[in-house]
gemmi code that builds the backbone of each chain (N, CA, C; Angstrom):
import gemmi

chains = {
    "A": [
        ("ALA", (30.787, 52.847, 19.348), (32.027, 52.207, 19.779), (32.656, 53.027, 20.897)),
        ("GLN", (33.358, 52.320, 21.777), (34.022, 53.020, 22.860), (35.222, 53.782, 22.311)),
        ("ARG", (35.378, 54.998, 22.797), (36.468, 55.819, 22.297), (36.975, 56.720, 23.410)),
        ("VAL", (38.272, 56.972, 23.401), (38.881, 57.899, 24.346), (39.607, 58.971, 23.546)),
        ("THR", (39.327, 60.206, 23.857), (39.913, 61.313, 23.104), (40.715, 62.223, 24.022)),
        ("GLN", (41.945, 62.445, 23.640), (42.776, 63.433, 24.319), (43.049, 64.511, 23.282)),
        ("PRO", (42.375, 65.644, 23.389), (42.409, 66.626, 22.306), (43.759, 67.300, 22.083)),
        ("GLU", (44.591, 67.334, 23.091), (45.892, 68.012, 22.940), (47.005, 66.991, 22.805)),
        ("LYS", (47.766, 67.093, 21.712), (48.923, 66.209, 21.566), (50.086, 66.724, 22.407)),
        ("LEU", (50.156, 68.040, 22.565), (51.250, 68.650, 23.297), (50.708, 69.759, 24.181)),
        ("LEU", (51.160, 69.758, 25.428), (50.799, 70.817, 26.361), (52.080, 71.329, 27.003)),
        ("SER", (52.325, 72.601, 26.849), (53.549, 73.188, 27.378), (53.198, 74.245, 28.420)),
        ("VAL", (53.745, 74.103, 29.620), (53.480, 75.056, 30.694), (54.792, 75.387, 31.392)),
        ("PHE", (54.759, 76.468, 32.162), (55.923, 76.822, 32.967), (55.817, 76.177, 34.338)),
        ("LYS", (56.952, 75.933, 34.919), (57.023, 75.388, 36.273), (56.204, 76.266, 37.220)),
        ("GLY", (55.404, 75.602, 38.051), (54.576, 76.312, 39.011), (53.194, 76.668, 38.493)),
        ("ALA", (52.983, 76.529, 37.203), (51.669, 76.833, 36.616), (50.737, 75.635, 36.792)),
        ("PRO", (49.422, 75.892, 36.790), (48.476, 74.760, 36.869), (48.448, 73.988, 35.563)),
        ("VAL", (48.142, 72.705, 35.696), (48.090, 71.833, 34.527), (46.742, 71.123, 34.486)),
        ("GLU", (46.167, 71.044, 33.279), (44.976, 70.232, 33.087), (45.116, 69.481, 31.777)),
        ("LEU", (45.183, 68.180, 31.859), (45.240, 67.328, 30.679), (43.841, 66.773, 30.461)),
        ("LYS", (43.307, 67.029, 29.277), (41.918, 66.680, 29.022), (41.767, 65.257, 28.487)),
        ("CYS", (40.677, 64.651, 28.935), (40.323, 63.319, 28.462), (38.808, 63.230, 28.381)),
        ("ASN", (38.294, 62.900, 27.211), (36.866, 62.671, 27.029), (36.662, 61.263, 26.509)),
        ("TYR", (35.565, 60.670, 26.896), (35.315, 59.305, 26.457), (33.892, 59.164, 25.951)),
        ("SER", (33.673, 58.147, 25.159), (32.324, 57.825, 24.702), (32.073, 56.374, 25.067)),
        ("TYR", (31.133, 56.206, 25.965), (30.760, 54.859, 26.420), (29.486, 54.998, 27.218)),
        ("SER", (28.511, 54.173, 26.909), (27.201, 54.315, 27.539), (27.072, 53.563, 28.859)),
        ("GLY", (27.996, 52.698, 29.164), (27.905, 51.907, 30.389), (28.623, 52.551, 31.554)),
        ("SER", (29.091, 51.721, 32.471), (29.834, 52.212, 33.638), (31.318, 52.027, 33.396)),
        ("PRO", (31.996, 53.091, 33.066), (33.410, 52.937, 32.709), (34.319, 52.893, 33.923)),
        ("GLU", (35.474, 52.340, 33.704), (36.551, 52.455, 34.672), (37.660, 53.204, 33.941)),
        ("LEU", (38.115, 54.289, 34.523), (39.059, 55.162, 33.819), (40.376, 55.263, 34.546)),
        ("PHE", (41.426, 55.416, 33.763), (42.792, 55.426, 34.267), (43.593, 56.531, 33.579)),
        ("TRP", (44.624, 56.962, 34.274), (45.680, 57.757, 33.652), (46.985, 56.983, 33.796)),
        ("TYR", (47.646, 56.792, 32.664), (48.964, 56.184, 32.651), (49.979, 57.248, 32.250)),
        ("VAL", (51.202, 57.104, 32.739), (52.260, 58.065, 32.427), (53.496, 57.298, 31.947)),
        ("GLN", (54.174, 57.897, 31.001), (55.425, 57.313, 30.510), (56.503, 58.390, 30.536)),
        ("TYR", (57.401, 58.291, 31.500), (58.542, 59.200, 31.553), (59.580, 58.747, 30.534)),
        ("SER", (60.479, 59.666, 30.193), (61.484, 59.370, 29.179), (62.275, 58.109, 29.536)),
        ("ARG", (62.319, 57.186, 28.583), (63.093, 55.947, 28.718), (62.589, 55.032, 29.839)),
        ("GLN", (61.334, 55.224, 30.229), (60.756, 54.336, 31.238), (59.510, 53.655, 30.682)),
        ("ARG", (59.078, 52.626, 31.353), (57.898, 51.907, 30.901), (56.621, 52.654, 31.291)),
        ("LEU", (55.573, 52.310, 30.609), (54.260, 52.861, 30.903), (53.840, 52.432, 32.317)),
        ("GLN", (53.399, 53.396, 33.115), (53.016, 53.044, 34.481), (51.713, 53.733, 34.874)),
        ("LEU", (50.970, 53.074, 35.733), (49.693, 53.608, 36.183), (49.922, 54.807, 37.084)),
        ("LEU", (49.201, 55.891, 36.792), (49.290, 57.076, 37.634), (48.074, 57.143, 38.570)),
        ("LEU", (46.878, 57.075, 37.964), (45.654, 57.213, 38.741), (44.566, 56.340, 38.154)),
        ("ARG", (43.616, 55.947, 38.998), (42.386, 55.342, 38.481), (41.214, 55.946, 39.253)),
        ("HIS", (40.108, 56.113, 38.573), (39.044, 56.919, 39.170), (38.442, 56.262, 40.402)),
        ("ILE", (38.474, 54.939, 40.480), (37.853, 54.284, 41.628), (38.640, 54.533, 42.909)),
        ("SER", (39.907, 54.904, 42.781), (40.728, 55.101, 43.975), (40.512, 56.474, 44.598)),
        ("ARG", (40.156, 57.421, 43.745), (39.926, 58.788, 44.208), (41.103, 59.291, 45.059)),
        ("GLU", (42.297, 59.045, 44.586), (43.482, 59.437, 45.339), (44.273, 60.481, 44.564)),
        ("SER", (45.236, 61.061, 45.246), (46.136, 62.025, 44.613), (47.520, 61.398, 44.568)),
        ("ILE", (48.088, 61.337, 43.375), (49.407, 60.765, 43.196), (50.320, 61.833, 42.600)),
        ("LYS", (51.443, 62.075, 43.256), (52.405, 63.087, 42.800), (51.711, 64.431, 42.590)),
        ("GLY", (50.675, 64.696, 43.370), (49.970, 65.965, 43.290), (48.904, 66.016, 42.216)),
        ("PHE", (48.769, 64.944, 41.438), (47.762, 64.874, 40.388), (46.448, 64.324, 40.941)),
        ("THR", (45.347, 64.856, 40.440), (44.024, 64.337, 40.740), (43.230, 64.269, 39.449)),
        ("ALA", (42.211, 63.422, 39.457), (41.319, 63.341, 38.297), (39.952, 62.946, 38.802)),
        ("ASP", (38.947, 63.629, 38.321), (37.566, 63.340, 38.722), (36.768, 62.892, 37.517)),
        ("LEU", (36.042, 61.810, 37.719), (35.182, 61.316, 36.654), (33.905, 62.140, 36.625)),
        ("ASN", (33.619, 62.734, 35.491), (32.395, 63.504, 35.301), (31.541, 62.760, 34.277)),
        ("LYS", (30.598, 61.980, 34.794), (29.786, 61.154, 33.881), (28.895, 62.002, 32.996)),
        ("GLY", (28.453, 63.151, 33.508), (27.594, 64.018, 32.704), (28.313, 64.548, 31.475)),
        ("GLU", (29.559, 64.929, 31.660), (30.340, 65.457, 30.551), (31.224, 64.386, 29.913)),
        ("THR", (31.123, 63.174, 30.411), (31.971, 62.045, 29.956), (33.424, 62.488, 29.847)),
        ("SER", (33.932, 62.990, 30.965), (35.317, 63.455, 30.982), (36.030, 62.917, 32.210)),
        ("PHE", (37.349, 62.894, 32.099), (38.196, 62.430, 33.202), (39.505, 63.209, 33.094)),
        ("HIS", (39.421, 64.503, 33.327), (40.582, 65.376, 33.150), (41.562, 65.211, 34.303)),
        ("LEU", (42.841, 65.288, 33.975), (43.924, 65.164, 34.962), (44.411, 66.561, 35.319)),
        ("LYS", (44.514, 66.814, 36.622), (44.866, 68.168, 37.050), (45.980, 68.149, 38.086)),
        ("LYS", (46.753, 69.231, 38.052), (47.764, 69.430, 39.090), (47.892, 70.939, 39.290)),
        ("PRO", (47.825, 71.418, 40.514), (47.817, 72.870, 40.726), (49.150, 73.552, 40.390)),
        ("PHE", (50.249, 72.869, 40.624), (51.558, 73.484, 40.393), (52.485, 72.481, 39.690)),
        ("ALA", (52.726, 72.678, 38.414), (53.538, 71.741, 37.642), (55.011, 71.809, 38.058)),
        ("GLN", (55.648, 70.653, 38.011), (57.084, 70.542, 38.275), (57.781, 70.041, 37.019)),
        ("GLU", (59.059, 70.352, 36.875), (59.786, 69.916, 35.679), (59.775, 68.401, 35.539)),
        ("GLU", (59.802, 67.707, 36.658), (59.821, 66.237, 36.597), (58.483, 65.641, 36.158)),
        ("ASP", (57.469, 66.491, 35.996), (56.182, 66.011, 35.479), (56.206, 65.867, 33.960)),
        ("SER", (57.243, 66.364, 33.330), (57.331, 66.250, 31.869), (57.340, 64.785, 31.465)),
        ("ALA", (56.388, 64.421, 30.639), (56.205, 63.010, 30.272), (55.077, 62.914, 29.264)),
        ("MET", (54.829, 61.679, 28.829), (53.677, 61.384, 27.973), (52.571, 60.836, 28.868)),
        ("TYR", (51.379, 61.378, 28.726), (50.252, 60.955, 29.561), (49.159, 60.350, 28.688)),
        ("TYR", (48.682, 59.184, 29.113), (47.637, 58.489, 28.372), (46.421, 58.274, 29.269)),
        ("CYS", (45.273, 58.593, 28.739), (44.010, 58.292, 29.401), (43.516, 56.958, 28.834)),
        ("ALA", (42.963, 56.106, 29.689), (42.525, 54.788, 29.222), (41.199, 54.414, 29.865)),
        ("LEU", (40.430, 53.639, 29.129), (39.082, 53.245, 29.543), (38.988, 51.733, 29.557)),
        ("LYS", (38.390, 51.213, 30.625), (38.063, 49.793, 30.667), (36.551, 49.710, 30.804)),
        ("PHE", (35.903, 48.945, 29.942), (34.455, 48.918, 30.017), (33.948, 47.544, 30.468)),
        ("ASP", (32.652, 47.483, 30.715), (32.040, 46.301, 31.316), (32.305, 45.048, 30.504)),
        ("ASN", (32.503, 43.957, 31.188), (32.596, 42.645, 30.553), (33.663, 42.569, 29.470)),
        ("ALA", (34.722, 43.326, 29.648), (35.794, 43.305, 28.658), (37.109, 42.907, 29.290)),
        ("GLY", (37.038, 42.206, 30.422), (38.267, 41.768, 31.051), (39.169, 42.927, 31.365)),
        ("ASN", (40.429, 42.787, 30.996), (41.407, 43.830, 31.263), (41.694, 44.690, 30.041)),
        ("MET", (40.888, 44.566, 29.003), (41.146, 45.314, 27.790), (41.042, 46.809, 28.053)),
        ("LEU", (42.075, 47.535, 27.696), (42.093, 48.983, 27.846), (42.001, 49.636, 26.470)),
        ("THR", (41.160, 50.669, 26.396), (41.113, 51.512, 25.208), (41.827, 52.805, 25.561)),
        ("PHE", (42.889, 53.108, 24.829), (43.714, 54.262, 25.152), (43.376, 55.467, 24.281)),
        ("GLY", (43.566, 56.653, 24.841), (43.562, 57.868, 24.047), (44.902, 57.998, 23.342)),
        ("GLY", (45.002, 59.014, 22.506), (46.210, 59.190, 21.714), (47.405, 59.715, 22.488)),
        ("GLY", (47.158, 60.168, 23.700), (48.265, 60.650, 24.523), (48.482, 62.142, 24.410)),
        ("THR", (48.959, 62.734, 25.489), (49.343, 64.153, 25.519), (50.748, 64.248, 26.082)),
        ("ARG", (51.603, 64.925, 25.340), (52.960, 65.145, 25.857), (52.954, 66.428, 26.667)),
        ("LEU", (53.296, 66.315, 27.931), (53.386, 67.477, 28.807), (54.843, 67.904, 28.920)),
        ("MET", (55.075, 69.163, 28.612), (56.413, 69.734, 28.780), (56.322, 70.841, 29.804)),
        ("VAL", (57.099, 70.715, 30.870), (57.127, 71.740, 31.902), (58.453, 72.477, 31.789)),
        ("LYS", (58.345, 73.750, 31.454), (59.549, 74.555, 31.230), (59.992, 75.233, 32.520)),
        ("PRO", (61.304, 75.391, 32.696), (61.798, 76.012, 33.940), (61.502, 77.510, 34.002)),
    ],
    "B": [
        ("LYS", (60.133, 42.482, 43.944), (59.349, 41.689, 43.006), (59.694, 42.136, 41.599)),
        ("ALA", (60.077, 41.200, 40.745), (60.446, 41.550, 39.382), (59.210, 42.013, 38.629)),
        ("GLY", (59.427, 42.947, 37.714), (58.326, 43.446, 36.901), (58.052, 42.535, 35.730)),
        ("VAL", (57.224, 43.030, 34.827), (56.912, 42.296, 33.604), (58.151, 42.299, 32.714)),
        ("THR", (58.521, 41.137, 32.244), (59.724, 40.995, 31.422), (59.355, 40.574, 30.018)),
        ("GLN", (59.845, 41.349, 29.046), (59.579, 41.029, 27.648), (60.892, 40.760, 26.934)),
        ("THR", (60.893, 39.713, 26.136), (62.078, 39.392, 25.347), (61.665, 39.031, 23.923)),
        ("PRO", (62.503, 39.342, 22.935), (63.687, 40.180, 23.077), (63.301, 41.655, 23.166)),
        ("ARG", (64.224, 42.525, 23.400), (63.916, 43.966, 23.435), (63.813, 44.554, 22.035)),
        ("TYR", (64.599, 44.034, 21.130), (64.600, 44.531, 19.750), (64.644, 43.351, 18.785)),
        ("LEU", (63.970, 43.533, 17.659), (63.943, 42.516, 16.613), (63.898, 43.194, 15.269)),
        ("ILE", (64.654, 42.653, 14.347), (64.572, 43.126, 12.963), (64.241, 41.926, 12.097)),
        ("LYS", (63.188, 42.068, 11.322), (62.738, 40.999, 10.432), (62.483, 41.586, 9.056)),
        ("THR", (62.284, 40.689, 8.109), (61.925, 41.129, 6.761), (60.499, 40.696, 6.445)),
        ("ARG", (59.941, 41.328, 5.445), (58.566, 41.021, 5.061), (58.403, 39.548, 4.748)),
        ("GLY", (57.285, 38.996, 5.166), (57.005, 37.594, 4.897), (57.452, 36.642, 5.987)),
        ("GLN", (58.381, 37.092, 6.815), (58.832, 36.216, 7.897), (57.785, 36.173, 9.006)),
        ("GLN", (58.054, 35.340, 9.990), (57.191, 35.330, 11.168), (58.059, 35.599, 12.404)),
        ("VAL", (57.396, 35.992, 13.499), (58.136, 36.356, 14.699), (57.353, 35.926, 15.934)),
        ("THR", (58.094, 35.579, 16.971), (57.479, 35.225, 18.245), (58.064, 36.100, 19.336)),
        ("LEU", (57.190, 36.738, 20.102), (57.597, 37.597, 21.205), (57.163, 36.945, 22.509)),
        ("SER", (57.956, 37.170, 23.558), (57.676, 36.506, 24.831), (57.431, 37.504, 25.950)),
        ("CYS", (56.582, 37.114, 26.883), (56.255, 37.967, 28.025), (56.161, 37.110, 29.279)),
        ("SER", (56.917, 37.489, 30.300), (56.805, 36.843, 31.603), (56.138, 37.820, 32.560)),
        ("PRO", (54.965, 37.479, 33.067), (54.252, 38.410, 33.946), (54.890, 38.486, 35.332)),
        ("ILE", (54.419, 39.437, 36.098), (54.828, 39.531, 37.497), (54.394, 38.248, 38.199)),
        ("SER", (55.243, 37.765, 39.095), (54.938, 36.522, 39.792), (53.569, 36.598, 40.469)),
        ("GLY", (52.739, 35.598, 40.200), (51.405, 35.577, 40.797), (50.329, 36.158, 39.910)),
        ("HIS", (50.728, 36.912, 38.892), (49.745, 37.469, 37.961), (49.342, 36.403, 36.954)),
        ("ARG", (48.041, 36.324, 36.704), (47.553, 35.280, 35.806), (46.962, 35.816, 34.504)),
        ("SER", (46.784, 37.120, 34.435), (46.247, 37.722, 33.214), (47.368, 38.439, 32.474)),
        ("VAL", (47.439, 38.189, 31.180), (48.433, 38.852, 30.333), (47.720, 39.454, 29.135)),
        ("SER", (47.979, 40.725, 28.892), (47.413, 41.412, 27.731), (48.539, 41.913, 26.850)),
        ("TRP", (48.250, 42.010, 25.556), (49.227, 42.510, 24.590), (48.662, 43.738, 23.889)),
        ("TYR", (49.556, 44.703, 23.638), (49.174, 45.926, 22.934), (50.221, 46.230, 21.871)),
        ("GLN", (49.748, 46.879, 20.807), (50.640, 47.375, 19.772), (50.676, 48.892, 19.866)),
        ("GLN", (51.877, 49.464, 19.844), (51.999, 50.921, 19.895), (52.728, 51.418, 18.657)),
        ("THR", (52.067, 52.280, 17.891), (52.662, 52.899, 16.708), (52.409, 54.395, 16.754)),
        ("PRO", (53.263, 55.179, 16.073), (53.046, 56.634, 16.069), (51.701, 57.019, 15.458)),
        ("GLY", (51.248, 56.275, 14.474), (50.024, 56.639, 13.793), (48.752, 56.200, 14.507)),
        ("GLN", (48.754, 55.009, 15.042), (47.547, 54.439, 15.653), (47.560, 54.460, 17.178)),
        ("GLY", (48.679, 54.816, 17.773), (48.759, 54.841, 19.228), (48.792, 53.441, 19.813)),
        ("LEU", (48.220, 53.322, 21.009), (48.196, 52.044, 21.729), (46.907, 51.310, 21.402)),
        ("GLN", (47.051, 50.118, 20.848), (45.873, 49.337, 20.467), (45.947, 47.942, 21.088)),
        ("PHE", (44.838, 47.519, 21.625), (44.743, 46.225, 22.286), (44.769, 45.096, 21.260)),
        ("LEU", (45.600, 44.100, 21.543), (45.669, 42.930, 20.670), (44.836, 41.778, 21.217)),
        ("PHE", (45.192, 41.278, 22.385), (44.434, 40.208, 23.034), (44.829, 40.097, 24.503)),
        ("GLU", (43.981, 39.344, 25.219), (44.205, 39.076, 26.638), (44.077, 37.587, 26.875)),
        ("TYR", (44.973, 37.071, 27.707), (44.930, 35.667, 28.092), (44.823, 35.542, 29.600)),
        ("PHE", (44.051, 34.560, 30.008), (43.899, 34.248, 31.428), (43.674, 32.750, 31.536)),
        ("SER", (44.416, 32.128, 32.419), (44.328, 30.670, 32.586), (44.410, 29.952, 31.241)),
        ("GLU", (45.377, 30.355, 30.446), (45.695, 29.704, 29.162), (44.583, 29.852, 28.125)),
        ("THR", (43.627, 30.739, 28.371), (42.503, 30.934, 27.454), (42.481, 32.379, 26.991)),
        ("GLN", (42.220, 32.566, 25.711), (42.078, 33.929, 25.206), (40.736, 34.470, 25.653)),
        ("ARG", (40.747, 35.586, 26.357), (39.515, 36.152, 26.900), (38.942, 37.260, 26.018)),
        ("ASN", (39.809, 38.029, 25.417), (39.378, 39.132, 24.563), (40.341, 39.253, 23.402)),
        ("LYS", (39.826, 39.767, 22.299), (40.663, 39.963, 21.130), (40.346, 41.309, 20.510)),
        ("GLY", (41.377, 42.018, 20.126), (41.189, 43.301, 19.460), (40.982, 43.108, 17.974)),
        ("ASN", (40.912, 44.224, 17.275), (40.606, 44.210, 15.852), (41.882, 44.095, 15.025)),
        ("PHE", (42.495, 42.948, 15.049), (43.708, 42.674, 14.293), (43.482, 41.435, 13.446)),
        ("PRO", (44.195, 41.347, 12.304), (44.012, 40.171, 11.440), (44.492, 38.891, 12.099)),
        ("GLY", (44.090, 37.779, 11.516), (44.434, 36.471, 12.065), (45.923, 36.166, 12.067)),
        ("ARG", (46.704, 36.991, 11.379), (48.165, 36.780, 11.390), (48.736, 36.985, 12.794)),
        ("PHE", (47.985, 37.694, 13.611), (48.398, 37.945, 14.998), (47.742, 36.887, 15.889)),
        ("SER", (48.550, 36.153, 16.592), (48.013, 35.133, 17.479), (48.837, 35.098, 18.754)),
        ("GLY", (48.313, 34.403, 19.729), (49.028, 34.321, 20.997), (48.689, 33.045, 21.723)),
        ("ARG", (49.377, 32.863, 22.828), (49.031, 31.748, 23.700), (49.597, 32.026, 25.085)),
        ("GLN", (49.083, 31.281, 26.033), (49.561, 31.422, 27.404), (49.841, 30.026, 27.944)),
        ("PHE", (50.912, 29.929, 28.687), (51.318, 28.647, 29.244), (50.815, 28.504, 30.688)),
        ("SER", (50.974, 27.318, 31.219), (50.441, 27.044, 32.563), (51.132, 27.884, 33.642)),
        ("ASN", (52.318, 28.383, 33.360), (53.005, 29.241, 34.344), (52.679, 30.720, 34.108)),
        ("SER", (51.684, 30.978, 33.271), (51.173, 32.318, 32.943), (52.042, 33.080, 31.944)),
        ("ARG", (53.213, 32.567, 31.620), (54.005, 33.218, 30.573), (53.220, 33.200, 29.265)),
        ("SER", (53.433, 34.230, 28.469), (52.658, 34.328, 27.233), (53.590, 34.605, 26.055)),
        ("GLU", (53.177, 34.164, 24.906), (53.865, 34.478, 23.657), (52.849, 35.020, 22.674)),
        ("MET", (53.322, 35.928, 21.823), (52.500, 36.314, 20.684), (53.299, 36.062, 19.415)),
        ("ASN", (52.574, 35.700, 18.392), (53.184, 35.353, 17.115), (52.563, 36.204, 16.019)),
        ("VAL", (53.415, 36.687, 15.144), (52.916, 37.393, 13.966), (53.495, 36.684, 12.748)),
        ("SER", (52.617, 36.236, 11.872), (53.074, 35.530, 10.674), (52.990, 36.451, 9.465)),
        ("THR", (53.680, 36.078, 8.428), (53.677, 36.825, 7.170), (53.797, 38.321, 7.442)),
        ("LEU", (54.902, 38.687, 8.017), (55.096, 40.072, 8.463), (54.969, 41.069, 7.321)),
        ("GLU", (54.342, 42.206, 7.667), (54.183, 43.314, 6.726), (54.910, 44.535, 7.294)),
        ("LEU", (55.212, 45.478, 6.398), (55.916, 46.679, 6.850), (55.145, 47.387, 7.970)),
        ("GLY", (53.825, 47.362, 7.872), (52.996, 48.040, 8.857), (52.991, 47.400, 10.235)),
        ("ASP", (53.610, 46.232, 10.346), (53.686, 45.577, 11.655), (54.820, 46.136, 12.503)),
        ("SER", (55.626, 47.010, 11.914), (56.690, 47.662, 12.686), (56.055, 48.458, 13.814)),
        ("ALA", (56.433, 48.148, 15.032), (55.781, 48.769, 16.189), (56.501, 48.359, 17.465)),
        ("LEU", (56.077, 48.991, 18.542), (56.485, 48.550, 19.877), (55.349, 47.675, 20.407)),
        ("TYR", (55.672, 46.464, 20.783), (54.661, 45.547, 21.305), (54.825, 45.471, 22.820)),
        ("LEU", (53.750, 45.849, 23.495), (53.769, 45.906, 24.949), (52.948, 44.783, 25.550)),
        ("CYS", (53.442, 44.263, 26.634), (52.735, 43.246, 27.392), (52.386, 43.842, 28.753)),
        ("ALA", (51.224, 43.494, 29.263), (50.811, 43.965, 30.589), (50.260, 42.788, 31.374)),
        ("SER", (50.543, 42.748, 32.652), (50.001, 41.660, 33.466), (49.167, 42.208, 34.611)),
        ("SER", (48.245, 41.379, 35.048), (47.355, 41.742, 36.140), (47.049, 40.483, 36.930)),
        ("LEU", (46.629, 40.663, 38.166), (46.352, 39.498, 39.016), (45.279, 38.600, 38.418)),
        ("GLU", (44.174, 39.235, 38.012), (43.036, 38.466, 37.535), (42.537, 39.050, 36.223)),
        ("ALA", (41.624, 38.342, 35.589), (40.956, 38.878, 34.409), (39.824, 39.768, 34.888)),
        ("GLY", (39.723, 40.957, 34.380), (38.715, 41.893, 34.849), (39.028, 42.316, 36.269)),
        ("GLY", (38.033, 42.621, 37.023), (38.268, 43.025, 38.398), (38.875, 44.405, 38.496)),
        ("ARG", (39.342, 44.741, 39.652), (39.805, 46.100, 39.885), (41.308, 46.187, 40.054)),
        ("GLN", (42.027, 45.121, 39.711), (43.479, 45.184, 39.869), (44.098, 45.928, 38.706)),
        ("PRO", (45.104, 46.754, 38.996), (45.743, 47.502, 37.907), (46.605, 46.599, 37.040)),
        ("GLN", (46.895, 47.084, 35.830), (47.789, 46.369, 34.937), (49.179, 46.975, 35.014)),
        ("HIS", (50.177, 46.120, 34.900), (51.569, 46.539, 34.942), (52.206, 46.202, 33.604)),
        ("PHE", (52.870, 47.192, 33.025), (53.411, 47.028, 31.677), (54.898, 46.694, 31.690)),
        ("GLY", (55.316, 45.965, 30.656), (56.729, 45.721, 30.433), (57.336, 46.833, 29.600)),
        ("ASP", (58.628, 46.682, 29.291), (59.331, 47.695, 28.496), (59.021, 47.573, 27.010)),
        ("GLY", (58.504, 46.427, 26.613), (58.140, 46.257, 25.210), (59.216, 45.595, 24.371)),
        ("THR", (58.781, 45.102, 23.236), (59.679, 44.592, 22.194), (59.494, 45.483, 20.978)),
        ("ARG", (60.589, 46.063, 20.536), (60.490, 46.921, 19.340), (60.792, 46.078, 18.116)),
        ("LEU", (59.793, 45.949, 17.270), (59.890, 45.129, 16.061), (60.006, 46.044, 14.848)),
        ("SER", (61.043, 45.822, 14.078), (61.242, 46.588, 12.841), (61.206, 45.636, 11.663)),
        ("ILE", (60.409, 45.991, 10.676), (60.266, 45.158, 9.486), (60.936, 45.869, 8.314)),
        ("LEU", (61.866, 45.166, 7.667), (62.579, 45.776, 6.533), (61.992, 45.290, 5.213)),
    ],
}
model = gemmi.Model(1)
for chain_id, residues in chains.items():
    chain = gemmi.Chain(chain_id)
    for i, (resn, *xyz) in enumerate(residues, 1):
        res = gemmi.Residue()
        res.name, res.seqid = resn, gemmi.SeqId(i, " ")
        for name, pos in zip(("N", "CA", "C"), xyz):
            atom = gemmi.Atom()
            atom.name, atom.element = name, gemmi.Element(name[0])
            atom.pos, atom.b_iso = gemmi.Position(*pos), 0.0
            res.add_atom(atom)
        chain.add_residue(res)
    model.add_chain(chain)
structure = gemmi.Structure()
structure.add_model(model)
structure.setup_entities()
């Protein structure tokens, strides 16, 4: 079965420190992977998707098919990055169905 | 452009009742998906509708159903409510079914079962 795992429920770092939010998936086909973010009192919003290969708000994520990972990284964390982050997988022939990981709460301390 | 709109924002029901939640997608979006979010199970896919047809269904009992209208608005219905149905129900819309367009989420309807 397709599964997305985010091993850390909570990640706490200091402002200016590097951040890596881990995401591992299990799927034998060609996945499409996303990172969604939910800031306090805001709706869930798309942060990144692997097909875009772009950097948003300083965040990047690279799909590693060998390790079945899609870790989210940022070299220097900012306090405004504090939020809940969800990794999600869309697999072949499943329309828009997303399989989400359990989420990681990122806290950036001043 | 208005975002995804879900109504109502909050609902309180008792066990055994039924409930209907509504979702208006972004103008021009034809795919609507529903998710259930709980502290224990996280975000779980319920179903997806496109062109008034259910395209995918998650692993939920038949008490959970939905439909989509010709204007792409969607409703989901939960019958014979149970305490475990207490959750935030999220709706997401996308231009098409599948494809590479991103999904946009609404604020959700928070359902509490007493």
